[in-house]
C-alpha positions, -999 to +999 in steps of 0.1 A: -111+644-373-142+622-385-117+608-410-091+600-389-111+581-370-127+557-398-089+553-411-074+537-375-108+520-368-097+500-403-061+495-392-056+454-377-040+455-348-009+440-356+001+430-313-019+407-288-011+420-253-005+387-240-004+397-197-042+390-191-034+352-207+000+343-186-021+363-155-047+328-163-019+304-164+001+309-134-033+313-115-044+279-128-011+267-123-011+281-085-047+264-079-032+226-089+000+234-064-025+235-041-049+212-047-032+187-065-012+179-024-043+174-004-063+152-033-030+129-026-032+126+011-073+131+017-079+099-010-103+076-001-090+037-009-117+003-023-093-026-019-099-044-047-116-079-048-107-110-067-136-133-088-111-161-085-111-186-056-070-196-043-063-233-048-079-251-019-047-256+010-045-292+025-054-280+062-032-306+075+000-285+061-009-256+075+012-244+102+010-215+124+031-189+141+013-163+166+027-130+182+019-116+217+014-088+230+047-091+252+066-100+218+064-136+221+063-164+195+044-193+195+047-216+161+026-244+171+017-233+206+053-237+214+067-210+224+102-197+208+123-171+200+133-160+160+167-180+159+145-210+166+119-202+150+138-193+115+154-226+121+125-244+125+105-234+095+135-236+072+135-274+083+097-279+079+103-261+045+127-283+033+108-315+048+073-305+030+078-276+003+040-271+000+037-261+034+020-225+042+022-204+072-006-187+096+008-158+109-016-142+136-004-114+149-020-098+184-036-063+175-018-043+188+012-059+184+037-028+169+042-033+128+080-040+128+073-076+153+055-087+127+083-076+096+106-090+117+084-123+114+080-120+073+112-117+070+121-148+092+099-172+069+118-148+033+147-165+046+133-200+053+116-197+015+086-202+030+061-185+002+023-195+008+021-168+041-015-152+054-022-130+082-051-135+102-078-111+104-112-106+124-143-097+105-152-064+117-190-065+136-207-035+127 
C-alpha cells in the first residue's frame, strides 16, 4: 500500500481546477458593478481655476440684460420682450462687433428662462457673454 501512495504522489496533476478562479472573478465583477454607479453620482467636484487673465474689456462696450423673478427682461434697464431684445442685440452687434453682454439673472429664476436669453444672444452672434454672480459670504 505504501508503494502505491508513493507512486501517486510522484505523478503530476494534469488538470487545474478553475472553479475557484471563476468564483473570484464573478464576485469582483459584481462588486465593481455595484460600486461604480455610486462613485459617479457622489462625485465631489472642485472647479478648476486659471492663472491667466482675460484681456480687459472696455466698460463702454458692456451692455446688461437682467431677468427678474417674474420673467421680466430688461435690456439696459428698459423693459423688453424676448423678440425685441433679440432684434436689439443683433443691431448692437452690427454697429459694434466687440460688444460684451452681462446677464444678471435672479437667483430663483428657472434655468429655461436663462437659456432663452442665451439663445437670443447666440442668434444675434454675440460671443462675449458673462453671467453676473455674487460671492458667497462665509
